[in-house]
C-alpha positions, 0 to 999 in steps of 0.5 A, a space after each residue: 722295567 716293563 715285562 717285555 724288558 724283563 723277558 729280554 734281560 732273562 733270555 739274554 743271560 747265559 743258560 746253565 751248562 752252555 756258553 752264550 752265543 758269542 757273535 764274531 765281530 767281523 762281517 767277513 766269514 771266518 775260516 772254517 779251520 777256526 771252527 773245525 771242532 764244534 759241538 755235535 747236536 747229538 751230544 757233548 763230544 766234539 765232531 769235525 764240522 762238515 762243510 757243504 760245497 757245490 760240485 757243479 758242471 754248470 757251464 755258465 758258472 766256472 766258480 762256485 762258493 768256497 766251502 769255508 763260506 758255507 761251513 757253519 754259523 761264522 761271521 755273524 754280527 749283532 744287529 739288535 737284541 736277538 738278531 744277527 746277520 752275516 754277508 757272504 759275497 761270491 765272485 761270478 764270471 760275466 753272465 750273458 745278458 739274456 732278457 727272454 725269461 724275465 721282462 727286459 724292464 726288470 733290472 738285475 739290481 732289482 732282483 732279490 733271491 729270498 729263502 726262509 728257514 722256519 719253525 714249522 713246515 706249514 702255515 698258521 700263526 705259530 710258524 715263524 722265520 728264524 733264518 732269512 736269506 737275501 741274495 742280490 747281484 752286485 756287479 759281478 758277484 752274488 751277495 748273500 745276507 743271512 739274518 738269524 733270529 736268536 730268540 722269539 722276542 727279537 722278531 720285531 727287530 728282525 722284521 724292522 731290519 727286513 723292512 730296510 733291506 727290501 724295497 717295494 721296487 724289488 722283485 723277490 725271486 723264490 722257489 714256492 715263495 708265493 705260497 710259502 716264503 712271501 706269504 709267511 713274511 706277509 703274515 708276520 708283518 701283518 701280525 706285528 701291525 705292518 703292511 708288506 704286500 710283496 706285490 712283485 714276485 717271481 716264483 721259479 717253481 711254476 716254470 720248472 713244473 711247466 718245463 720239467 715236470 715229466 723229466 724230474 723225479 720231483 720238483 723240490 729245489 734239491 732235486 732240481 739242483 741234482 737232476 737238472 743243474 748237476 749240482 751235488 750236495 755232498 753233505 746236506 741237512 734235510 730242510 725238514 730237520 731245520 725246525 728241530 735244530 733251531 729248537 735244540 739251539 734255543 734249549 742249549 744256547 749253542 750257536 754251532 748247533 745251527 751250523 748245518 742249517 746255515 749251510 743248507 740255507 746258504 746253498 738253497 739261495 745259491 741254488 736258486 740263483 743257479 736255477 734262474 741263470 739256467 732258465 734265462 740261458 735256456 730261453 735265450 738260446 731257444 729264442 735264438 733258434 738253437 736245436 732242442 737237443 742242444 739245450 739239454 740240462 748240464 752234463 746230460 742229467 735229464 732230457 731237454 725241456 718239454 718242447 711244448 712247454 718251452 714253446 708256449 713259454 716263449 710264445 705266450 705273453 705270460 710268464 708263469 710264476 711272475 706276479 706284479 702290481 698293475 698300478 706300479 707296472 703300467 707296461 704290464 697287464 696283470 692277470 688273475 692267473 690261469 686255471 691252475 691258479 698260477 699268477 702271471 704277468 703279460 709282456 712281449 718279446 718278438 724274437 722269443 715269440 717267433 721261435 716259440 711259434 716255431 716250436 709250437 707248430 712243430 709240436 702240433 704236427 708231431 705225432 710222437 707227442 702226447 695228444 693233450 700237449 698237441 691240443 694245448 699247443 694248437 689252441 695256443 697258436 689258434 688263439 693268437 692267430 685269431 687275436 691278430 686277425 690271421 684267420 687263414 693260419 687259425 683256420 689251418 690249425 683248428 681244422 687240423 686239430 679237429 680232423 686229427 684229434 677230434 678236439 671239440 674246442 678246435 671244432 667250435 673255433 673252426 665253426 666260428 671262422 667258417 660262419 663269421 669269416 668265410 660265410 660258409 654257414 652250411 659247413 659250420 653247421 655240419 661240423 656242429 652236427 658231427 660233434 653232437 653225433 659224436 657226443 651222443 655215440 659216447 665218443 665225446 672228447 669235449 670239455 666242460 663249458 667253463 674249462 680253461 686251457 693251461 694258458 688261462 684262455 677261455 677258448 674252450 668255452 661253449 663246448 658243452 652239448 647244450 652250447 653246441 645245440 644252441 649254436 646249431 639252432 642259431 646256424 640253422 635259423 640263419 641258413 633258413 633266412 638265407 643269411 651268409 
């Protein structure tokens, strides 16, 4: 018998003073009543198990997960040594077929809602996933599978099982999964000698930050549920406590110690699904021209989404947090990301773009909006008008930004249009001189020459003082030669 087999046999023995985990043979979740008295993780006295349900006013979803399905580690079956799983299915009402937030070519059957509970909260080789959740939309239901690692030697079997459950064609939807969940699984696969790139991902943290960072107290998933979706978790184990509960389970061997961890994990996946539905509905209704004040969060928990961010999201060809492999998706153009490192994928929707343009134009001329947001909205519009040859519209936007906000990037773009499209070299040179005078007088509102705006555009390039002097010298030479 090899050392590996001996360790498996030793770990499989019941620990003294505790019962060995006895998985339930059925794949359907057992009733919570049959587990109403379980061991508390603080001692040996029995305690009433607290079910974690969902209290939501979200208008699209009339039915919510049953408390019994979230009550403790019941309904698990043994898949392999030290690996168990359970599947819980929630019936859903008919969902609107919105196709404004994610590309229309991504089918719902390709979406996988992923969440992990891990042995640590950071990175490093010692951090492992002990509870993996996979949610899929099947007909009019959400099917959530939880895969539990009972002990460390079972990780190869857990990874092998995940390999069968995750197709390369799946789009993995997560919350901070690009930086944590998918990254951790990718590393664990690599350490086991396997390659798993997770090239198709949709991280909802990025659009939530863009749309609601000024509306929410923070952007954690539990806060998003409570303040944005109106979902309250009456009793919930903080995610930071999950590692200690798992270590306690390993020491004592009592599966019920993980009851609240399993409930918290199940709610995270369901909350991720609710968030996706909300974002789809928000973009869909906005794309159809509904007023922003009618798009407030359910039950009025927070103000409506940031109109500038929503307009840019609809208008732009990019979706923050959406990452795809260009060699697998010829219809998309993979982009390395914006200045903040946000991964993006390009795609277009004419209806969404039209309404996004309306929102951005309103934002540019609305003096009640922060100047920085107005600049970003205007530069987004001007960049698009330039790219499609609408020089008149681009000229109007850049001229307004330059005159109203003294924006140097807009001034540079305005001088380019005057020089190359309208042939007004003198006016172009005068704008550059004015920007240089403003810079020398200390009223410099320009940006570094290598700065990108929040859309990833290089439109601010060439705004340094040195670049302006070079531009002015070139314009003056052309004027001297009598060019137009």
